[in-house]
N, C-alpha and C positions, 0 to 999 in steps of 0.2 A: 215221519210225520205219514201220512196214509195217502197216498196220491189219486186209488183206482179198489175199487174189490169185482173177482169176477167170481160166480159161485151160485149158490140158488137158493130161491127167493123158498124160506121159511115159514115170516107173514109177516104181512098191510093189514094195515087198520093206518090209515089215514090218520095224523100223516111218518105217522111211524111204520119201518118193519125192520125184518131182520135178512137177514144177507150172510146161506153159511158158505165159510169158507173153508177149507182142509179141515175138517169137524169143530169150527171156529164159530159160535154164530154173534155175526160184530148189527147192535142197535144203531141203525141211520134215523133222521130226519129226510121228509124229501117236500118236494114244494106240487099240487096238484100237480101243472104240467108233465111233474116226473112220473109221476102216479100214472098219470092215465098213459101211462107209454106201457107197466109190468107188466111182463105177463102173468099168468100166474102163477099160483101157490105149487114152487113145488119145482117151478121148472129155473133153464141158467136165464143170466141177468148181469151187466155188464155195468157200474156205477162210477164215474165221475165222482171220486172224493174232497171235501174240505176237513180239516179236526181240528177242533179251537179246543184247548185244555185255559179251563177256568180257575177257581180259588175250590173249588164246590161239586165242580163238577165237570171231563171228560166225552168230549162232544159232536158226532159223527153226522155228518151232513151230507146226505146224495143227491146227485146229479145225475139227468139224463143225456145233455150233452155240453161239452165243452162251451160257447156262449150264455147257459146258466149259471155255469160252475161259477166264470169269468164276475158275470154281472154281479153273482152273488156277493164277493171277494170285494167289486170296488160299492155297495154298498157296504158294505163295513165300514167301507172310511169314510162313512157320514159322521158326523157328530150325530151323537144319539140314534143312533140304526145300528136294533142288536140282530144276532139269529132270528129274533120268534121274526120280524119287521118282516127282515132284508126275505124270509118265505114265504110271508104274506102277501109280501108284492109280487112275487113271484107268482103264488101259487091265483094272484087275481087281475095278470097280466101279462102277456108273454116280453120277450125279451125283445123284439123288434118292435114292439106300443108303446113298451117304455120306453124304446131310442126317441119317437116317436111327440110321445110325452115332453120329453127332455128337449128336445131340437123347439115345440111349439111352444115352450116352456110353459103345457095345458096343467094350470093343477087342477082344474074338472075333474079331469076323468082317473089322474092318483089320486081323490077325496072319497075318489063310487067304492077305493078299499079300504075293504072291512078294515081296522086297526092305524087306518089313514088319516089323521088329521091335516089341517090348511095350513097349521104350522109345519109337521113335517113331511108333508109335499113342496113346499117353500123351497123350504133344507134343502134337499132331496132337488128340488131343480136348477136353485143357486148353486149348491158344489159336484154336483153331475156334470154340470155345461160343458164345462169344460177338458173332460179325463174322460167319457163315457168315448170308445171306439163303437163303427156300424156293427152289427150280427157276425162273428165270419170273420174278422178282420181282427191286426195287429193293434193293441192300442198306440194310440195320436195316427193311425193310418186312415187317410180320407179315400170312400168310395165316392164315388161320380158317377150317377145309373146311364145304362145308352141312351144315349138323343136330349136327356138332359139340355139345358141350353148353354148357351158362350158364358151367361152372369154366373152358372153354378159350374162350370167345366172352370170357368174363373176362378169363381171362389176356394174351389177342391186344391188345383194348384197351389192360391196365393198359402190358407193351411197348411198345406203339404210344407214349406217350406221354411213352415215358421212362425207365421204374421194365425194371431188371435182371431177367432173367430170375428167379433167384434172390428178387429182393427182390421180386417180384412174387407165383410165388408163397409165400413166408411174408406175406403181406398175406391171400394171398385164406382162407390157415391162421386169422388173426388174423380173417375175418371171421364167424370161428362155422361148425358142421356148422348142418344143416337145411337145410331145400328155398330156394331161392332163385334169383329169374331174376336172366336179366346183368345186366341195370341194378340189383340190387340189389347182387349181391355188387360191380358198379363202388362203387357209392358202398359201401354198407359199408369194404370196402379205401382210399379214400381217405380215408375218415373214421378209420380207424384208423391211414394214414398221419401226418393234423394232430394226432391227439394224442401225435405221439411226440417 
């Protein structure tokens, strides 16, 4: 497995580029999000990579950030999504924007990406909902923004405890209306779960 390359850019014609490492030129394909940050031909570059071996080809994909590579790998696990569609997605939408689309179940934003139809967008939203970690975090981690509401903090805590997002939402609704602290909401939600 080739995990990264550090060398000089030999050529670049989106989406292909060549990185020369120790006298060997590695041909890669990269999303436009990576291309935008590449230095000029002849300059040094370090790219994270993903290596795909198929019956008819061996392909190397390059990424500027770990978040891009992680999302690319997650997309490949979705049925019907191959490297070409995954690259198109990363070229048409940022990692952060994709995470927001999944969180909001925003089909319209995804079908604006060239090559993504309605059925593909709907399948992506369904299959990525429970497996997408926020950018910069370990898979499965929950990040709560500073200043988030008590409900958002309680939701993050319940998901971190192993409850699925839909289940955490249901438990918080069962906690009852009114103004509660984060701790109170979590306590009420867990009591509700224990009664079930």
